[in-house]
C-alpha positions in Angstrom: -41.8 5.9 25.2 -39.4 5.3 28.1 -36.0 3.9 27.5 -37.1 0.6 29.1 -40.0 0.4 26.6 -37.6 1.2 23.7 -35.3 -1.7 24.7 -38.2 -4.1 24.9 -39.2 -3.0 21.4 -35.6 -3.3 20.1 -35.4 -6.9 21.5 -38.5 -8.1 19.9 -38.2 -11.0 17.4 -39.8 -9.0 14.7 -39.0 -9.9 11.0 -40.4 -9.4 7.6 -42.0 -12.8 7.8 -42.4 -15.3 10.6 -39.2 -17.3 11.0 -39.0 -21.0 10.4 -39.9 -23.4 13.3 -37.1 -24.4 15.6 -36.7 -27.4 17.9 -38.6 -27.1 21.2 -35.3 -27.0 23.2 -33.9 -24.0 21.2 -32.8 -21.5 23.9 -31.3 -18.9 21.5 -32.4 -15.3 21.7 -33.5 -13.7 18.4 -30.0 -12.4 17.6 -28.3 -15.7 18.2 -30.8 -17.1 15.7 -29.7 -14.4 13.3 -26.1 -15.4 13.8 -26.9 -19.0 13.1 -28.5 -18.3 9.7 -25.6 -16.0 8.7 -22.4 -17.8 9.8 -22.6 -20.7 7.2 -23.7 -18.6 4.2 -21.7 -17.9 1.1 -21.5 -14.1 1.4 -19.8 -14.6 4.8 -17.3 -17.1 3.3 -16.5 -14.7 0.4 -15.1 -12.2 2.9 -12.0 -14.4 3.3 -10.9 -13.2 -0.2 -11.8 -9.5 0.1 -9.4 -6.8 1.0 -9.0 -5.4 4.4 -5.8 -3.4 3.8 -3.5 -5.6 1.7 -5.1 -6.7 -1.6 -4.5 -10.2 -2.9 -2.0 -10.9 -0.2 -1.0 -14.5 0.1 0.4 -14.3 3.6 -2.0 -16.1 6.0 -1.2 -13.8 8.9 -2.5 -10.7 7.1 -6.1 -9.8 7.9 -8.9 -10.2 5.4 -12.5 -8.8 5.6 -13.4 -12.1 7.3 -10.8 -12.0 10.0 -11.5 -8.3 10.5 -15.2 -9.0 10.8 -14.6 -11.7 13.4 -12.6 -9.3 15.4 -15.2 -6.6 15.2 -17.8 -9.1 16.2 -15.9 -10.0 19.4 -15.2 -6.4 20.3 -18.8 -5.3 19.7 -20.1 -8.2 21.8 -17.7 -7.2 24.6 -18.9 -3.6 24.5 -22.5 -4.9 24.5 -21.8 -7.0 27.6 -20.4 -4.0 29.5 -23.2 -1.6 28.5 -25.8 -4.3 29.2 -24.4 -4.7 32.8 -24.9 -0.9 33.3 -28.4 -1.0 31.8 -29.5 -4.0 33.9 -27.8 -3.2 37.2 -27.8 0.6 37.4 -30.4 2.0 35.0 -32.8 -1.0 35.2 -33.8 -0.3 31.6 -33.1 -3.9 30.6 -34.6 -6.8 32.6 -32.5 -9.7 33.8 -34.2 -12.2 31.5 -33.0 -10.1 28.5 -29.4 -10.4 29.6 -27.3 -11.3 26.6 -29.6 -9.8 24.0 -27.6 -6.7 23.4 -24.2 -8.5 23.2 -25.7 -11.1 20.8 -27.2 -8.3 18.6 -23.7 -6.7 18.4 -21.9 -9.9 17.9 -24.2 -10.7 14.9 -23.9 -7.2 13.4 -20.1 -7.2 13.8 -19.9 -10.3 11.7 -21.9 -8.7 8.9 -21.0 -5.0 9.0 -18.8 -5.3 5.9 -20.8 -7.8 4.0 -21.5 -5.4 1.1 -17.9 -4.2 0.6 -16.8 -4.7 -3.1 -13.5 -6.2 -4.2 -10.5 -4.1 -3.1 -12.4 -2.4 -0.2 -12.9 1.3 -0.2 -10.8 1.8 -3.4 -13.3 -0.6 -5.0 -16.2 1.6 -3.8 -14.5 4.7 -5.3 -14.1 2.8 -8.6 -17.8 2.0 -8.8 -18.7 5.6 -7.9 -16.3 7.0 -10.5 -17.5 4.7 -13.2 -21.2 5.7 -12.8 -20.4 9.5 -12.5 -18.7 9.2 -15.9 -21.3 6.9 -17.3 -24.2 9.3 -16.6 -22.3 12.3 -17.7 -21.4 10.7 -21.0 -24.9 9.3 -21.6 -27.5 12.1 -20.9 -30.3 10.3 -22.6 -29.9 7.3 -20.3 -29.4 9.5 -17.3 -32.8 11.1 -17.9 -34.4 7.7 -17.3 -33.2 7.9 -13.7 -34.5 10.1 -10.9 -32.0 12.1 -8.9 -32.2 9.6 -6.1 -31.7 6.6 -8.4 -28.7 8.2 -10.1 -27.2 9.1 -6.7 -27.6 5.5 -5.6 -25.0 4.5 -8.2 -22.8 7.6 -8.0 -22.5 7.3 -4.2 -22.3 3.5 -4.1 -21.2 2.4 -0.6 -20.6 -1.0 0.9 -22.7 -0.2 4.0 -25.7 0.4 1.8 -25.0 -2.8 -0.2 -24.9 -4.7 3.1 -28.5 -3.7 3.8 -29.5 -4.8 0.3 -27.8 -8.2 0.7 -29.3 -8.8 4.1 -32.9 -7.7 3.4 -33.3 -8.9 -0.2 -30.3 -10.1 -2.3 -29.3 -13.3 -0.5 -31.7 -15.9 -1.8 -32.8 -18.5 0.6 -36.2 -19.4 -0.8 -38.1 -16.1 -0.8 -37.8 -12.4 -1.2 -36.7 -11.6 2.3 -33.1 -12.4 2.1 -31.8 -13.7 5.5 -35.1 -12.6 7.1 -33.1 -11.1 10.0 -34.6 -9.4 13.0 -35.6 -5.7 12.5 -33.0 -4.6 15.2 -30.2 -6.4 13.4 -31.1 -4.8 10.1 -31.5 -1.4 11.8 -28.1 -1.6 13.6 -26.1 -2.1 10.5 -27.6 1.1 8.9 -25.0 3.7 10.0 -26.6 6.5 8.0 -30.4 6.2 8.0 -31.0 8.4 5.0 -31.7 8.0 1.3 -29.2 9.0 -1.4 -30.6 12.6 -1.6 -31.0 13.4 2.1 -27.8 11.6 2.9 -24.3 11.9 1.3 -23.8 15.4 2.8 -20.3 14.5 3.8 -18.4 15.3 7.0 -19.8 18.9 7.1 -23.3 17.6 7.8 -24.5 18.6 11.3 -26.4 15.3 11.5 -24.4 12.1 11.5 -27.3 10.3 9.9 -26.9 12.4 6.8 -23.1 12.1 6.3 -23.7 9.2 3.9 -26.7 7.2 2.8 -28.0 4.0 4.4 -30.3 2.4 1.8 -30.9 2.4 -2.0 -34.2 3.5 -3.5 -34.9 -0.2 -4.2 -34.9 -1.0 -0.5 -36.3 2.2 0.8 -39.7 0.6 1.6 -37.9 -2.1 3.6 -36.0 0.5 5.7 -39.1 2.6 6.2 -41.0 -0.5 7.5 -38.2 -1.1 10.0 -37.9 2.6 11.0 -41.6 2.9 11.6 -41.9 -0.3 13.7 -38.9 0.5 15.9 -39.9 4.2 16.1 -36.4 5.3 15.2 -37.5 8.5 13.5 -34.7 8.1 10.9 -32.2 8.3 13.6 -29.5 5.7 14.5 -30.4 2.6 16.5 -28.5 3.0 19.8 -26.5 -0.2 19.1 -25.2 1.3 15.9 -22.9 3.7 17.9 -21.4 0.7 19.6 -21.0 -1.3 16.4 -19.2 1.7 14.7 -16.9 2.1 17.7 -16.0 -1.7 17.6 -15.1 -1.3 13.9 -12.9 1.7 14.6 -11.2 0.0 17.5 -10.6 -3.2 15.6 -9.2 -1.9 12.3 -7.3 1.2 13.6 -5.0 -0.9 15.8 -5.0 -4.0 13.7 -3.9 -2.3 10.5 -0.6 -1.2 12.1 0.1 -4.7 13.3 -0.3 -5.9 9.7 1.9 -2.9 8.5 4.7 -3.9 10.8 4.5 -7.6 9.7 4.7 -6.4 6.1 7.8 -4.3 6.8 6.0 -1.0 5.8 6.4 0.7 9.2 8.5 0.0 12.3 8.1 0.1 16.0 10.2 3.3 16.0 7.8 4.9 13.4 4.8 4.1 15.7 6.6 5.4 18.8 7.6 8.6 17.0 4.0 9.3 15.8 2.6 8.6 19.2 5.1 11.0 20.8 4.3 13.7 18.3 0.5 13.6 18.3 -0.8 11.9 21.5 -2.2 14.2 24.1 -4.4 12.7 26.9 -2.9 9.2 26.7 0.6 10.2 25.8 2.6 9.3 28.9 0.7 6.0 29.5 1.3 4.7 26.0 4.9 5.9 25.6 5.9 4.5 28.9 4.3 1.2 27.9 6.2 1.1 24.6 9.4 2.0 26.5 8.9 -1.0 28.9 8.3 -3.3 25.9 11.5 -2.3 24.2 13.4 -2.9 27.4 11.7 -6.3 27.8 12.6 -7.3 24.2 15.9 -5.5 23.5 17.1 -7.7 20.6 15.9 -6.3 17.2 14.3 -8.5 14.7 11.0 -9.6 13.1 9.9 -11.7 16.0 10.6 -8.9 18.5 8.7 -6.4 16.4 5.8 -8.8 16.0 5.5 -9.3 19.7 5.8 -5.6 20.6 3.2 -4.4 18.0 0.7 -7.1 19.1 1.1 -5.9 22.7 0.7 -2.3 21.6 -2.5 -3.2 19.8 -4.0 -5.0 22.8 -2.9 -2.2 25.2 -4.3 0.7 23.0 -7.5 -1.3 22.2 -8.1 -1.7 25.9 -7.9 2.1 26.3 -10.3 2.7 23.5 -12.8 0.1 24.6 -12.8 1.5 28.2 -13.3 5.1 26.9 -16.1 4.1 24.5 -18.0 2.4 27.4 -17.5 5.5 29.6 -18.7 7.8 26.7 -21.8 5.7 26.0 -22.8 5.8 29.7 -22.2 9.5 30.0 -24.3 10.2 26.9 -26.8 7.5 27.3 -30.0 9.7 27.2 -28.9 11.5 24.0 -27.9 8.2 22.4 -31.3 6.7 23.0 -32.7 9.6 21.0 -30.2 9.0 18.2 -28.9 12.6 18.6 -25.2 12.1 19.2 -23.8 13.6 16.0 -20.4 12.1 16.1 -18.7 8.8 16.5 -18.3 7.7 20.1 -14.5 7.2 19.7 -14.2 10.9 18.6 -15.9 12.3 21.7 -14.1 9.9 24.1 -10.9 10.3 26.1 -9.3 8.0 23.5 -9.9 10.3 20.6 -6.1 11.1 20.4 -5.3 7.4 20.1 -7.7 7.1 17.2 -6.3 10.2 15.6 -2.7 8.9 15.7 -3.8 5.5 14.3 -5.3 7.4 11.3 -2.0 9.0 10.6 -0.2 5.7 10.8 -2.8 4.1 8.5 -2.3 6.8 5.9 1.4 5.9 5.8 0.6 2.2 5.3 -2.0 2.9 2.6 0.6 4.9 0.6 3.0 1.9 0.3 3.8 1.0 -3.3 2.7 -2.6 -2.9 -0.8 -1.6 -1.9 -1.1 1.2 -4.5 -0.1 -1.0 -7.4 -2.7 -3.7 -6.5 -5.4 -1.1 -5.8 -4.8 0.5 -9.3 -4.9 -3.0 -10.9 -8.1 -3.7 -8.9 -9.7 -0.5 -10.1 -9.0 -1.4 -13.7 -10.6 -4.8 -13.2 -13.7 -3.3 -11.5 -14.2 -0.5 -14.0 -13.5 -2.9 -16.9 -16.1 -5.4 -15.7 -18.7 -2.7 -15.1 -18.1 -1.4 -18.7 -18.6 -4.9 -20.2 -21.8 -5.7 -18.2 -23.4 -2.3 -18.2 -23.1 -2.0 -22.0 -24.7 -5.4 -22.2 -27.5 -4.5 -19.8 -28.5 -1.6 -22.0 -29.6 -4.0 -24.7 -32.8 -6.1 -25.0 -30.7 -9.3 -25.2 -29.5 -9.0 -21.7 -31.6 -11.9 -20.4 -31.5 -15.7 -20.0 -33.1 -16.4 -23.4 -31.4 -13.5 -25.3 -30.5 -15.7 -28.2 -27.0 -16.4 -29.6 -25.6 -13.1 -28.5 -22.8 -11.7 -26.4 -25.3 -10.0 -24.1 -27.1 -13.2 -23.4 -23.9 -15.0 -22.6 -22.8 -12.2 -20.2 -26.2 -12.3 -18.5 -25.8 -16.0 -17.9 -22.4 -15.5 -16.3 -24.1 -13.7 -13.4 -24.8 -15.7 -10.3 -28.1 -17.6 -10.6 -29.3 -16.5 -7.2 -28.8 -12.8 -8.2 -30.7 -13.4 -11.4 -33.5 -15.2 -9.7 -34.0 -12.3 -7.2 -33.9 -9.8 -10.2 -36.4 -11.8 -12.2 -38.8 -12.8 -9.6 -38.5 -10.6 -6.5 -37.2 -7.2 -7.6 -40.4 -5.1 -7.5 -38.8 -1.7 -8.0 -40.6 0.2 -10.8 -37.7 1.4 -12.9 -36.6 -1.6 -15.1 -33.3 0.0 -16.2 -32.4 0.9 -12.6 -33.0 -2.8 -11.7 -30.8 -4.0 -14.5 -27.9 -1.8 -13.5 -28.5 -2.8 -9.9 -28.1 -6.4 -10.9 -24.8 -5.6 -12.6 -23.5 -3.8 -9.5 -24.7 -6.7 -7.2 -22.7 -9.1 -9.3 -19.5 -7.0 -9.4 -19.6 -5.8 -5.8 -20.2 -9.4 -4.6 -17.0 -10.7 -6.2 -13.9 -11.6 -4.3 -10.7 -9.8 -5.2 -9.3 -12.8 -7.0 -12.4 -13.6 -8.9 -12.8 -10.0 -10.1 -9.2 -9.9 -11.5 -9.5 -13.4 -13.0 -12.9 -12.8 -14.7 -11.8 -9.5 -16.1 -8.6 -11.1 -17.6 -10.7 -14.0 -19.0 -13.3 -11.8 -20.6 -10.6 -9.5 -22.2 -8.7 -12.5 -23.5 -5.7 -11.8 -21.3 -6.0 -15.2 -19.6 -7.8 -18.2 -20.9 
């Protein structure tokens, strides 16, 4: 297939089932239609109480997963508009009447890219992974009831994989197809199109698609159907590279803004690290910071807030421009899914991203974050222990009698239970039970996870 034919295929309104009828005057493209069915749903709203960097923070100026996702959505859409211009006007691989499709696809995927993240973010992911590694090691008889792939699904739990499960199955809206999103939207959010055995090879993997996994065994048939139709050959959808770049650009710069507002780092800390580690963009960024300090000479919280916002905007502009240039320069290889690194890491802005990682590590080690993450870990592992032990019994069902296990089962969200009872067709019953437990715990907000754990342990009534 030519690149032009590939884009025509990627822009098709292909779904697991035919979408519901719309009004005759509906002028939305397929991905704007996707956005519409997503934006008002409960999983999106729950992102407002899920950690971005600062868990359980009550300050309304600190980013949550929701505000972060909105920022990623905008940056991704902006990248899409620029790449679209190149593909329409220079390459002629996208026709004029498809203008807006790529930016709409990326806007939608930016909104949902973190939908599967558990409470307390990446630390929550590690808590779930650690719980199941210990659980299977301590229960070899139970472990033998799981295939290597099924066990790896739990031991390598990842929010990205959970996102695909939520979108394609778990969100109940009347049938087994979840949101019934377009194939391209579902493909774009799969950063690592591998199962839990062929994936999870880590940073040493020569193929980016195998660094982590992209789908659980329970949704493998869904992914294969998408992969076959879009002819992806278990490689990344080209829009995935842009979505990943938008995420990197959004959170790397935004995290330091929140860090300054929380008093964890200072403008001087940022300037010092930029001076020490920047290479290609060093003089441009340092000169800009110097000019800002001259423009706002009086020290104080307001001055620091203004300066760090301007630094964020300035450096994000550098990263966005570099990512666009890198995509264009590597266009043919990207269309084959064969770029084996993140676009930001092979761009002229890689030094900016590298310094931001160093600044982030300083923020992440602040005591206020560490204490809340440790408390969150206790809550997640405690909830898993309560519900997994209940799931191992025959009474873990709606009509399980006057038992603790029945009560715990009925605490789980009715929509999750309905999908489990009526639409989960995977052929390992115990795997499905534990999948239900993880769905419930991973879907909680930070506050709900802590509150429910305290209530179930009798700490708070």
